[in-house]
C-alpha positions as CSV (number, residue, x, y, z in Angstrom):
1,M,191.4,104.2,83.9
2,S,190.5,103.1,87.4
3,R,189.0,105.6,90.0
4,K,192.3,105.6,92.0
5,N,194.5,106.5,89.0
6,Q,192.5,109.4,88.0
7,P,193.7,112.8,88.9
8,I,192.2,114.1,92.2
9,T,189.7,116.9,91.6
10,R,189.5,120.2,93.5
11,D,186.0,119.2,94.9
12,E,187.3,115.7,96.0
13,F,190.3,117.3,97.9
14,Q,187.7,119.0,99.9
15,T,186.7,115.9,101.6
16,P,188.5,113.8,104.1
17,K,189.0,110.8,101.8
18,G,190.4,113.2,99.2
19,K,192.8,114.7,101.8
20,R,194.0,111.2,102.4
21,R,194.3,110.4,98.8
22,A,196.2,113.8,98.1
23,W,198.8,112.8,101.0
24,Q,199.2,109.4,99.6
25,A,199.8,110.9,96.2
26,L,202.4,113.4,97.6
27,M,204.3,110.8,99.8
28,L,204.2,107.8,97.6
29,G,203.4,108.6,94.0
30,D,205.4,111.8,94.1
31,H,208.5,110.5,95.9
32,G,207.9,112.5,99.0
33,I,208.9,109.9,101.3
34,L,212.3,109.7,99.8
35,R,212.7,113.6,100.5
36,K,212.7,112.6,104.2
37,F,216.2,110.9,103.5
38,Y,217.6,113.1,100.9
39,D,217.1,117.0,101.3
40,N,217.9,118.5,98.1
41,T,217.6,122.2,99.5
42,H,220.3,124.8,98.6
43,E,220.6,128.5,99.2
44,I,221.1,130.3,95.9
45,A,221.5,133.9,97.2
46,P,222.2,134.4,101.1
47,G,218.9,135.4,102.8
48,K,217.2,135.9,99.6
49,L,216.5,132.8,97.6
50,W,216.6,129.0,98.0
51,R,216.1,126.0,95.6
52,T,214.3,123.0,96.8
53,Y,212.0,120.0,96.3
54,Q,208.0,119.7,96.0
55,P,207.4,120.9,99.7
56,S,204.8,119.4,101.9
57,P,202.4,121.4,104.1
58,I,205.0,120.8,107.0
59,D,207.8,121.9,104.9
60,L,206.1,125.2,104.0
61,K,205.4,125.8,107.8
62,Y,209.2,125.6,108.3
63,W,209.9,128.0,105.4
64,K,207.3,130.4,106.8
65,A,209.0,130.2,110.3
66,R,212.3,131.2,108.3
67,G,210.4,134.4,106.9
68,I,209.8,133.1,103.4
69,K,207.4,135.3,101.6
70,T,207.0,133.8,98.3
71,V,206.8,130.2,96.9
72,V,207.5,129.7,93.0
73,N,206.1,126.3,91.9
74,L,207.9,125.4,88.7
75,R,205.5,122.3,88.2
76,G,202.5,124.4,87.2
77,D,198.9,124.4,88.8
78,R,197.6,121.4,87.1
79,P,195.1,119.4,89.3
80,S,197.0,117.2,91.7
81,G,197.2,116.1,95.2
82,F,200.4,117.7,95.9
83,Y,199.5,121.0,94.2
84,F,196.1,121.2,96.1
85,L,198.0,120.5,99.4
86,E,200.6,123.3,98.6
87,E,197.8,125.5,97.4
88,E,195.8,125.2,100.7
89,A,199.0,125.5,103.0
90,C,200.2,128.6,101.3
91,R,196.6,130.1,101.7
92,E,196.6,129.2,105.4
93,L,200.4,130.3,106.1
94,D,199.9,133.6,104.1
95,L,202.5,132.7,101.7
96,K,202.4,134.0,98.2
97,L,202.2,131.1,95.7
98,I,203.1,131.6,92.1
99,S,203.1,129.0,89.5
100,F,205.6,129.3,86.6
101,R,205.9,126.2,84.6
102,V,209.0,125.0,83.5
103,Y,210.2,121.9,81.7
104,S,213.1,119.6,82.4
105,R,213.2,117.8,79.0
106,D,212.9,120.7,76.7
107,A,215.0,123.6,75.6
108,P,213.8,126.7,77.8
109,S,211.5,128.4,75.5
110,K,212.1,132.3,74.8
111,E,208.9,132.9,76.8
112,I,210.1,131.1,79.8
113,L,213.6,133.0,79.7
114,H,212.1,136.3,79.3
115,G,209.2,135.3,81.9
116,A,211.9,134.4,84.4
117,Q,213.6,137.8,84.2
118,A,210.4,139.5,84.8
119,L,209.4,137.2,87.5
120,F,212.6,137.6,89.5
121,E,212.1,141.5,89.4
122,E,208.5,141.3,90.6
123,I,208.5,138.6,93.4
124,A,208.7,139.4,97.3
125,Y,211.9,138.1,98.9
126,P,213.0,135.9,100.7
127,A,211.5,133.2,98.3
128,I,211.9,129.6,97.4
129,I,211.6,128.0,94.0
130,H,210.8,124.3,93.8
131,C,210.2,121.5,91.2
132,K,209.4,118.0,91.9
133,S,213.3,116.9,93.2
134,G,214.9,120.4,93.1
135,A,217.5,119.2,90.5
136,D,216.5,120.3,86.9
137,R,214.0,122.9,86.6
138,A,215.0,124.5,90.0
139,G,218.6,124.2,88.6
140,L,217.6,126.1,85.6
141,M,215.9,129.0,87.5
142,A,218.8,129.2,90.0
143,V,221.1,129.8,86.9
144,L,218.6,132.3,85.4
145,Y,218.3,134.1,88.8
146,L,222.0,134.5,89.4
147,F,222.6,135.6,85.8
148,F,219.7,137.7,85.5
149,H,219.0,139.2,89.0
150,E,222.5,139.0,90.8
151,R,224.4,139.6,87.5
152,A,226.8,136.7,88.1
153,P,228.9,135.6,85.1
154,L,227.0,132.8,83.1
155,D,229.7,130.4,83.4
156,Q,229.5,130.9,87.2
157,A,225.7,130.7,87.4
158,L,225.8,127.4,85.4
159,E,227.4,125.6,88.5
160,Q,223.7,125.4,89.6
161,L,223.4,122.7,86.9
162,S,225.4,119.9,88.2
163,F,225.1,116.3,89.6
164,R,225.6,117.8,93.1
165,Y,222.1,119.0,93.0
166,G,220.8,115.8,91.2
167,H,220.9,117.0,87.5
168,V,221.9,114.5,85.0
169,K,223.5,116.1,82.0
170,Q,223.8,112.7,80.1
171,G,219.9,112.2,80.2
172,K,217.1,114.1,78.4
173,T,217.3,116.6,81.0
174,G,220.7,117.7,79.5
175,V,218.8,119.6,76.8
176,I,219.0,122.5,79.4
177,D,222.8,122.4,79.3
178,C,223.0,122.1,75.6
179,A,220.9,125.5,75.1
180,F,223.5,127.3,77.3
181,K,226.4,125.5,75.5
182,Q,225.0,127.0,72.2
183,Y,225.0,130.4,73.7
184,R,228.5,130.0,75.2
185,T,229.7,128.8,71.7
186,Y,227.9,131.8,70.0
187,A,229.3,134.4,72.5
188,K,232.8,133.3,72.4
189,A,232.8,133.2,68.5
190,N,231.3,136.7,68.4
191,G,233.2,138.4,71.1
192,K,230.0,138.6,73.4
193,D,230.4,139.2,77.1
194,L,229.1,136.0,79.3
195,S,228.4,138.5,81.9
196,S,226.0,140.6,79.7
197,V,222.3,139.8,80.1
198,E,221.7,142.2,77.3
199,D,224.0,140.2,74.9
200,F,222.3,136.8,76.0
201,F,218.7,138.3,75.2
202,S,220.0,139.6,71.8
203,W,220.9,136.0,71.0
204,V,217.7,134.7,72.5
205,D,215.6,136.9,70.2
206,E,217.4,136.9,67.1
207,V,219.3,133.4,66.8
208,Y,218.0,130.8,69.5
209,D,215.7,128.1,68.3
210,P,214.6,126.0,71.1
211,V,212.8,123.6,68.9
212,A,215.8,122.8,67.0
213,T,217.9,122.7,70.0
214,K,215.9,119.8,71.4
215,K,215.8,118.0,68.1
216,S,219.7,118.1,68.0
217,F,220.2,116.7,71.6
218,L,220.4,113.0,72.3
219,G,221.1,111.9,76.0
220,S,222.9,108.6,76.5
221,W,221.0,105.4,76.9
222,W,221.8,105.1,80.6
223,G,221.1,108.8,81.2
224,N,217.5,108.6,79.6
225,F,216.8,105.4,81.5
226,L,217.9,107.2,84.8
227,T,216.0,110.4,84.2
228,D,212.9,108.7,82.7
229,K,212.4,105.4,84.5
230,I,214.2,105.8,87.8
231,L,214.0,109.4,88.8
232,R,210.9,109.9,86.7
233,R,211.7,113.3,85.9
234,E,209.0,115.7,84.4
């Protein structure tokens, strides 16, 4: 692997050359430049929570000016130029940065589902949640926020997973929808209330098998090509 293709290190990031490389990675390698033309930012709960894409330091200044207190990064804290830029900007702006890694091409694990419920109870609002493009992982967490925290009916919350936000159900990212479809089928067959978080977690803990769910799901060829090769979803 050539030097330019190796992940940037935290020590390298502290140098002027490292900063330039980090910005290049954010704007080119991570599709940051495309976000200047397609703003996939949406309010989930008025005045409390927004879903968005990978923010640049300039974007974070904007969010700070709007009164945001917490930034939830759904991509994890793995070494990368975009993460180091975000980390530095949040520190300078006195924004609380929380890394809560979620996956767009896996059925959400039991740990993620329980962790999301706890996360939404603990963070300071107003807040933003973001992944790379604001489509899949941000969509999943928007569903969980509305269902867990705002107590919206699950069918209503699931509107956050739609093509309107860039979510492609027909690709591998549709495994997220598959998991919720399994619960809806179970709930209706067993007289469970789709507004009940307690019923949902009983199913999660006693019935749900995320590994089997992923194995059972097959996206369409064009959906997989779109999400994997064109959009390069994580």
